[in-house]
PDBQT receptor file of N, H, CA, C and O in Angstrom, charges set to zero:
ATOM      1  N   UNK A   1      80.905  65.019  84.351  1.00  0.00    +0.000 N 
ATOM      2  CA  UNK A   1      81.716  65.240  85.544  1.00  0.00    +0.000 C 
ATOM      3  C   UNK A   1      82.209  66.686  85.585  1.00  0.00    +0.000 C 
ATOM      4  O   UNK A   1      82.399  67.258  86.659  1.00  0.00    +0.000 OA
ATOM      5  N   UNK A   2      82.408  67.257  84.424  1.00  0.00    +0.000 N 
ATOM      6  H   UNK A   2      82.253  66.792  83.552  1.00  0.00    +0.000 HD
ATOM      7  CA  UNK A   2      82.874  68.645  84.356  1.00  0.00    +0.000 C 
ATOM      8  C   UNK A   2      81.796  69.607  84.871  1.00  0.00    +0.000 C 
ATOM      9  O   UNK A   2      82.098  70.565  85.583  1.00  0.00    +0.000 OA
ATOM     10  N   UNK A   3      80.542  69.341  84.504  1.00  0.00    +0.000 N 
ATOM     11  H   UNK A   3      80.296  68.563  83.926  1.00  0.00    +0.000 HD
ATOM     12  CA  UNK A   3      79.449  70.207  84.949  1.00  0.00    +0.000 C 
ATOM     13  C   UNK A   3      79.265  70.117  86.463  1.00  0.00    +0.000 C 
ATOM     14  O   UNK A   3      78.955  71.109  87.123  1.00  0.00    +0.000 OA
ATOM     15  N   UNK A   4      79.460  68.915  86.999  1.00  0.00    +0.000 N 
ATOM     16  H   UNK A   4      79.712  68.109  86.462  1.00  0.00    +0.000 HD
ATOM     17  CA  UNK A   4      79.312  68.729  88.449  1.00  0.00    +0.000 C 
ATOM     18  C   UNK A   4      80.386  69.525  89.179  1.00  0.00    +0.000 C 
ATOM     19  O   UNK A   4      80.121  70.119  90.224  1.00  0.00    +0.000 OA
ATOM     20  N   UNK A   5      81.593  69.535  88.632  1.00  0.00    +0.000 N 
ATOM     21  H   UNK A   5      81.808  69.052  87.783  1.00  0.00    +0.000 HD
ATOM     22  CA  UNK A   5      82.693  70.277  89.251  1.00  0.00    +0.000 C 
ATOM     23  C   UNK A   5      82.406  71.763  89.261  1.00  0.00    +0.000 C 
ATOM     24  O   UNK A   5      82.648  72.439  90.261  1.00  0.00    +0.000 OA
ATOM     25  N   UNK A   6      81.890  72.279  88.152  1.00  0.00    +0.000 N 
ATOM     26  H   UNK A   6      81.693  71.730  87.340  1.00  0.00    +0.000 HD
ATOM     27  CA  UNK A   6      81.569  73.709  88.082  1.00  0.00    +0.000 C 
ATOM     28  C   UNK A   6      80.442  74.045  89.059  1.00  0.00    +0.000 C 
ATOM     29  O   UNK A   6      80.444  75.107  89.682  1.00  0.00    +0.000 OA
ATOM     30  N   UNK A   7      79.481  73.125  89.184  1.00  0.00    +0.000 N 
ATOM     31  H   UNK A   7      79.480  72.263  88.678  1.00  0.00    +0.000 HD
ATOM     32  CA  UNK A   7      78.367  73.346  90.108  1.00  0.00    +0.000 C 
ATOM     33  C   UNK A   7      78.869  73.407  91.548  1.00  0.00    +0.000 C 
ATOM     34  O   UNK A   7      78.444  74.263  92.323  1.00  0.00    +0.000 OA
ATOM     35  N   UNK A   8      79.779  72.490  91.903  1.00  0.00    +0.000 N 
ATOM     36  H   UNK A   8      80.124  71.795  91.273  1.00  0.00    +0.000 HD
ATOM     37  CA  UNK A   8      80.327  72.467  93.258  1.00  0.00    +0.000 C 
ATOM     38  C   UNK A   8      81.146  73.720  93.530  1.00  0.00    +0.000 C 
ATOM     39  O   UNK A   8      81.062  74.294  94.616  1.00  0.00    +0.000 OA
ATOM     40  N   UNK A   9      81.938  74.147  92.553  1.00  0.00    +0.000 N 
ATOM     41  H   UNK A   9      82.006  73.681  91.671  1.00  0.00    +0.000 HD
ATOM     42  CA  UNK A   9      82.753  75.351  92.730  1.00  0.00    +0.000 C 
ATOM     43  C   UNK A   9      81.861  76.571  92.928  1.00  0.00    +0.000 C 
ATOM     44  O   UNK A   9      82.126  77.416  93.783  1.00  0.00    +0.000 OA
ATOM     45  N   UNK A  10      80.806  76.650  92.133  1.00  0.00    +0.000 N 
ATOM     46  H   UNK A  10      80.591  75.964  91.439  1.00  0.00    +0.000 HD
ATOM     47  CA  UNK A  10      79.887  77.795  92.227  1.00  0.00    +0.000 C 
ATOM     48  C   UNK A  10      79.171  77.790  93.583  1.00  0.00    +0.000 C 
ATOM     49  O   UNK A  10      78.979  78.839  94.197  1.00  0.00    +0.000 OA
ATOM     50  N   UNK A  11      78.781  76.600  94.037  1.00  0.00    +0.000 N 
ATOM     51  H   UNK A  11      78.936  75.748  93.538  1.00  0.00    +0.000 HD
ATOM     52  CA  UNK A  11      78.099  76.483  95.324  1.00  0.00    +0.000 C 
ATOM     53  C   UNK A  11      79.020  76.893  96.462  1.00  0.00    +0.000 C 
ATOM     54  O   UNK A  11      78.610  77.621  97.367  1.00  0.00    +0.000 OA
ATOM     55  N   UNK A  12      80.266  76.426  96.417  1.00  0.00    +0.000 N 
ATOM     56  H   UNK A  12      80.599  75.836  95.682  1.00  0.00    +0.000 HD
ATOM     57  CA  UNK A  12      81.240  76.781  97.454  1.00  0.00    +0.000 C 
ATOM     58  C   UNK A  12      81.517  78.278  97.428  1.00  0.00    +0.000 C 
ATOM     59  O   UNK A  12      81.673  78.908  98.474  1.00  0.00    +0.000 OA
ATOM     60  N   UNK A  13      81.578  78.840  96.229  1.00  0.00    +0.000 N 
ATOM     61  H   UNK A  13      81.452  78.328  95.379  1.00  0.00    +0.000 HD
ATOM     62  CA  UNK A  13      81.853  80.264  96.075  1.00  0.00    +0.000 C 
ATOM     63  C   UNK A  13      80.757  81.109  96.721  1.00  0.00    +0.000 C 
ATOM     64  O   UNK A  13      81.035  82.045  97.471  1.00  0.00    +0.000 OA
ATOM     65  N   UNK A  14      79.495  80.758  96.414  1.00  0.00    +0.000 N 
ATOM     66  H   UNK A  14      79.269  79.997  95.805  1.00  0.00    +0.000 HD
ATOM     67  CA  UNK A  14      78.382  81.517  96.980  1.00  0.00    +0.000 C 
ATOM     68  C   UNK A  14      78.265  81.299  98.479  1.00  0.00    +0.000 C 
ATOM     69  O   UNK A  14      77.910  82.217  99.219  1.00  0.00    +0.000 OA
ATOM     70  N   UNK A  15      78.565  80.073  98.932  1.00  0.00    +0.000 N 
ATOM     71  H   UNK A  15      78.853  79.328  98.331  1.00  0.00    +0.000 HD
ATOM     72  CA  UNK A  15      78.507  79.769 100.364  1.00  0.00    +0.000 C 
ATOM     73  C   UNK A  15      79.548  80.602 101.103  1.00  0.00    +0.000 C 
ATOM     74  O   UNK A  15      79.295  81.095 102.202  1.00  0.00    +0.000 OA
ATOM     75  N   UNK A  16      80.727  80.755 100.487  1.00  0.00    +0.000 N 
ATOM     76  H   UNK A  16      80.932  80.355  99.595  1.00  0.00    +0.000 HD
ATOM     77  CA  UNK A  16      81.802  81.532 101.107  1.00  0.00    +0.000 C 
ATOM     78  C   UNK A  16      81.399  83.001 101.224  1.00  0.00    +0.000 C 
ATOM     79  O   UNK A  16      81.615  83.632 102.259  1.00  0.00    +0.000 OA
ATOM     80  N   UNK A  17      80.813  83.536 100.160  1.00  0.00    +0.000 N 
ATOM     81  H   UNK A  17      80.638  83.024  99.319  1.00  0.00    +0.000 HD
ATOM     82  CA  UNK A  17      80.357  84.933 100.174  1.00  0.00    +0.000 C 
ATOM     83  C   UNK A  17      79.275  85.119 101.242  1.00  0.00    +0.000 C 
ATOM     84  O   UNK A  17      79.254  86.119 101.958  1.00  0.00    +0.000 OA
ATOM     85  N   UNK A  18      78.379  84.131 101.331  1.00  0.00    +0.000 N 
ATOM     86  H   UNK A  18      78.397  83.318 100.749  1.00  0.00    +0.000 HD
ATOM     87  CA  UNK A  18      77.288  84.197 102.303  1.00  0.00    +0.000 C 
ATOM     88  C   UNK A  18      77.837  84.239 103.728  1.00  0.00    +0.000 C 
ATOM     89  O   UNK A  18      77.375  85.019 104.560  1.00  0.00    +0.000 OA
ATOM     90  N   UNK A  19      78.838  83.382 103.998  1.00  0.00    +0.000 N 
ATOM     91  H   UNK A  19      79.214  82.748 103.322  1.00  0.00    +0.000 HD
ATOM     92  CA  UNK A  19      79.446  83.337 105.330  1.00  0.00    +0.000 C 
ATOM     93  C   UNK A  19      80.170  84.640 105.643  1.00  0.00    +0.000 C 
ATOM     94  O   UNK A  19      80.121  85.129 106.772  1.00  0.00    +0.000 OA
ATOM     95  N   UNK A  20      80.841  85.198 104.640  1.00  0.00    +0.000 N 
ATOM     96  H   UNK A  20      80.881  84.801 103.723  1.00  0.00    +0.000 HD
ATOM     97  CA  UNK A  20      81.564  86.455 104.845  1.00  0.00    +0.000 C 
ATOM     98  C   UNK A  20      80.580  87.585 105.165  1.00  0.00    +0.000 C 
ATOM     99  O   UNK A  20      80.845  88.425 106.024  1.00  0.00    +0.000 OA
ATOM    100  N   UNK A  21      79.443  87.594 104.463  1.00  0.00    +0.000 N 
ATOM    101  H   UNK A  21      79.228  86.911 103.765  1.00  0.00    +0.000 HD
ATOM    102  CA  UNK A  21      78.440  88.637 104.712  1.00  0.00    +0.000 C 
ATOM    103  C   UNK A  21      77.882  88.523 106.127  1.00  0.00    +0.000 C 
ATOM    104  O   UNK A  21      77.698  89.527 106.814  1.00  0.00    +0.000 OA
ATOM    105  N   UNK A  22      77.615  87.287 106.556  1.00  0.00    +0.000 N 
ATOM    106  H   UNK A  22      77.765  86.471 105.997  1.00  0.00    +0.000 HD
ATOM    107  CA  UNK A  22      77.101  87.076 107.911  1.00  0.00    +0.000 C 
ATOM    108  C   UNK A  22      78.137  87.507 108.935  1.00  0.00    +0.000 C 
ATOM    109  O   UNK A  22      77.809  88.143 109.937  1.00  0.00    +0.000 OA
ATOM    110  N   UNK A  23      79.406  87.151 108.673  1.00  0.00    +0.000 N 
ATOM    111  H   UNK A  23      79.672  86.635 107.860  1.00  0.00    +0.000 HD
ATOM    112  CA  UNK A  23      80.490  87.500 109.601  1.00  0.00    +0.000 C 
ATOM    113  C   UNK A  23      80.623  89.015 109.728  1.00  0.00    +0.000 C 
ATOM    114  O   UNK A  23      80.754  89.546 110.831  1.00  0.00    +0.000 OA
ATOM    115  N   UNK A  24      80.589  89.704 108.587  1.00  0.00    +0.000 N 
ATOM    116  H   UNK A  24      80.483  89.273 107.691  1.00  0.00    +0.000 HD
ATOM    117  CA  UNK A  24      80.708  91.164 108.608  1.00  0.00    +0.000 C 
ATOM    118  C   UNK A  24      79.507  91.793 109.309  1.00  0.00    +0.000 C 
ATOM    119  O   UNK A  24      79.655  92.764 110.052  1.00  0.00    +0.000 OA
ATOM    120  N   UNK A  25      78.314  91.235 109.071  1.00  0.00    +0.000 N 
ATOM    121  H   UNK A  25      78.195  90.446 108.468  1.00  0.00    +0.000 HD
ATOM    122  CA  UNK A  25      77.099  91.778 109.681  1.00  0.00    +0.000 C 
ATOM    123  C   UNK A  25      77.158  91.666 111.204  1.00  0.00    +0.000 C 
ATOM    124  O   UNK A  25      76.828  92.611 111.921  1.00  0.00    +0.000 OA
ATOM    125  N   UNK A  26      77.582  90.501 111.684  1.00  0.00    +0.000 N 
ATOM    126  H   UNK A  26      77.850  89.734 111.101  1.00  0.00    +0.000 HD
ATOM    127  CA  UNK A  26      77.676  90.283 113.132  1.00  0.00    +0.000 C 
ATOM    128  C   UNK A  26      78.800  91.119 113.720  1.00  0.00    +0.000 C 
ATOM    129  O   UNK A  26      78.641  91.730 114.777  1.00  0.00    +0.000 OA
ATOM    130  N   UNK A  27      79.941  91.145 113.031  1.00  0.00    +0.000 N 
ATOM    131  H   UNK A  27      80.070  90.648 112.173  1.00  0.00    +0.000 HD
ATOM    132  CA  UNK A  27      81.104  91.890 113.530  1.00  0.00    +0.000 C 
ATOM    133  C   UNK A  27      80.801  93.385 113.617  1.00  0.00    +0.000 C 
ATOM    134  O   UNK A  27      81.081  94.024 114.631  1.00  0.00    +0.000 OA
ATOM    135  N   UNK A  28      80.228  93.938 112.547  1.00  0.00    +0.000 N 
ATOM    136  H   UNK A  28      80.001  93.419 111.723  1.00  0.00    +0.000 HD
ATOM    137  CA  UNK A  28      79.907  95.365 112.535  1.00  0.00    +0.000 C 
ATOM    138  C   UNK A  28      78.771  95.667 113.499  1.00  0.00    +0.000 C 
ATOM    139  O   UNK A  28      78.751  96.725 114.128  1.00  0.00    +0.000 OA
ATOM    140  N   UNK A  29      77.826  94.741 113.618  1.00  0.00    +0.000 N 
ATOM    141  H   UNK A  29      77.842  93.881 113.108  1.00  0.00    +0.000 HD
ATOM    142  CA  UNK A  29      76.693  94.934 114.517  1.00  0.00    +0.000 C 
ATOM    143  C   UNK A  29      77.154  95.042 115.959  1.00  0.00    +0.000 C 
ATOM    144  O   UNK A  29      76.661  95.882 116.712  1.00  0.00    +0.000 OA
ATOM    145  N   UNK A  30      78.107  94.186 116.350  1.00  0.00    +0.000 N 
ATOM    146  H   UNK A  30      78.507  93.504 115.739  1.00  0.00    +0.000 HD
ATOM    147  CA  UNK A  30      78.611  94.215 117.721  1.00  0.00    +0.000 C 
ATOM    148  C   UNK A  30      79.547  95.401 117.919  1.00  0.00    +0.000 C 
ATOM    149  O   UNK A  30      79.586  95.994 118.998  1.00  0.00    +0.000 OA
ATOM    150  N   UNK A  31      80.297  95.744 116.882  1.00  0.00    +0.000 N 
ATOM    151  H   UNK A  31      80.266  95.263 116.006  1.00  0.00    +0.000 HD
ATOM    152  CA  UNK A  31      81.271  96.830 116.995  1.00  0.00    +0.000 C 
ATOM    153  C   UNK A  31      80.607  98.187 117.156  1.00  0.00    +0.000 C 
ATOM    154  O   UNK A  31      81.087  99.030 117.914  1.00  0.00    +0.000 OA
ATOM    155  N   UNK A  32      79.500  98.403 116.444  1.00  0.00    +0.000 N 
ATOM    156  H   UNK A  32      79.110  97.718 115.829  1.00  0.00    +0.000 HD
ATOM    157  CA  UNK A  32      78.837  99.704 116.502  1.00  0.00    +0.000 C 
ATOM    158  C   UNK A  32      77.957  99.844 117.740  1.00  0.00    +0.000 C 
ATOM    159  O   UNK A  32      77.663 100.960 118.166  1.00  0.00    +0.000 OA
ATOM    160  N   UNK A  33      77.540  98.731 118.315  1.00  0.00    +0.000 N 
ATOM    161  H   UNK A  33      77.780  97.824 117.969  1.00  0.00    +0.000 HD
ATOM    162  CA  UNK A  33      76.712  98.791 119.517  1.00  0.00    +0.000 C 
ATOM    163  C   UNK A  33      75.320  99.314 119.223  1.00  0.00    +0.000 C 
ATOM    164  O   UNK A  33      74.879 100.275 119.854  1.00  0.00    +0.000 OA
ATOM    165  N   UNK A  34      74.622  98.706 118.282  1.00  0.00    +0.000 N 
ATOM    166  H   UNK A  34      74.981  97.926 117.769  1.00  0.00    +0.000 HD
ATOM    167  CA  UNK A  34      73.264  99.133 117.954  1.00  0.00    +0.000 C 
ATOM    168  C   UNK A  34      73.251 100.354 117.072  1.00  0.00    +0.000 C 
ATOM    169  O   UNK A  34      72.432 101.253 117.266  1.00  0.00    +0.000 OA
ATOM    170  N   UNK A  35      74.144 100.402 116.104  1.00  0.00    +0.000 N 
ATOM    171  H   UNK A  35      74.809  99.672 115.946  1.00  0.00    +0.000 HD
ATOM    172  CA  UNK A  35      74.233 101.547 115.200  1.00  0.00    +0.000 C 
ATOM    173  C   UNK A  35      72.956 101.698 114.376  1.00  0.00    +0.000 C 
ATOM    174  O   UNK A  35      72.505 102.812 114.109  1.00  0.00    +0.000 OA
ATOM    175  N   UNK A  36      72.378 100.556 113.974  1.00  0.00    +0.000 N 
ATOM    176  H   UNK A  36      72.744  99.652 114.191  1.00  0.00    +0.000 HD
ATOM    177  CA  UNK A  36      71.183 100.589 113.129  1.00  0.00    +0.000 C 
ATOM    178  C   UNK A  36      70.008 101.199 113.899  1.00  0.00    +0.000 C 
ATOM    179  O   UNK A  36      69.226 101.967 113.339  1.00  0.00    +0.000 OA
ATOM    180  N   UNK A  37      69.890 100.856 115.174  1.00  0.00    +0.000 N 
ATOM    181  H   UNK A  37      70.526 100.232 115.629  1.00  0.00    +0.000 HD
ATOM    182  CA  UNK A  37      68.767 101.366 115.958  1.00  0.00    +0.000 C 
ATOM    183  C   UNK A  37      68.889 102.872 116.194  1.00  0.00    +0.000 C 
ATOM    184  O   UNK A  37      67.881 103.572 116.288  1.00  0.00    +0.000 OA
ATOM    185  N   UNK A  38      70.096 103.356 116.288  1.00  0.00    +0.000 N 
ATOM    186  H   UNK A  38      70.915 102.787 116.212  1.00  0.00    +0.000 HD
ATOM    187  CA  UNK A  38      70.309 104.780 116.538  1.00  0.00    +0.000 C 
ATOM    188  C   UNK A  38      69.945 105.633 115.328  1.00  0.00    +0.000 C 
ATOM    189  O   UNK A  38      69.736 106.840 115.455  1.00  0.00    +0.000 OA
ATOM    190  N   UNK A  39      69.869 105.014 114.165  1.00  0.00    +0.000 N 
ATOM    191  H   UNK A  39      70.039 104.034 114.061  1.00  0.00    +0.000 HD
ATOM    192  CA  UNK A  39      69.553 105.763 112.946  1.00  0.00    +0.000 C 
ATOM    193  C   UNK A  39      68.110 106.248 112.951  1.00  0.00    +0.000 C 
ATOM    194  O   UNK A  39      67.801 107.293 112.379  1.00  0.00    +0.000 OA
ATOM    195  N   UNK A  40      67.220 105.487 113.600  1.00  0.00    +0.000 N 
ATOM    196  H   UNK A  40      67.471 104.638 114.065  1.00  0.00    +0.000 HD
ATOM    197  CA  UNK A  40      65.809 105.835 113.538  1.00  0.00    +0.000 C 
ATOM    198  C   UNK A  40      65.378 106.647 114.743  1.00  0.00    +0.000 C 
ATOM    199  O   UNK A  40      64.212 107.025 114.848  1.00  0.00    +0.000 OA
TER     200      UNK A  40
């Protein structure tokens, strides 16, 4: 049961980081107004 708890915590932790990265990517993408495209 202890290993299952650690597995769930690790999964939630990575899921949270993943969501934060997506949120930042979308937020910065909309805020800059095509900043990535202007680089090339």
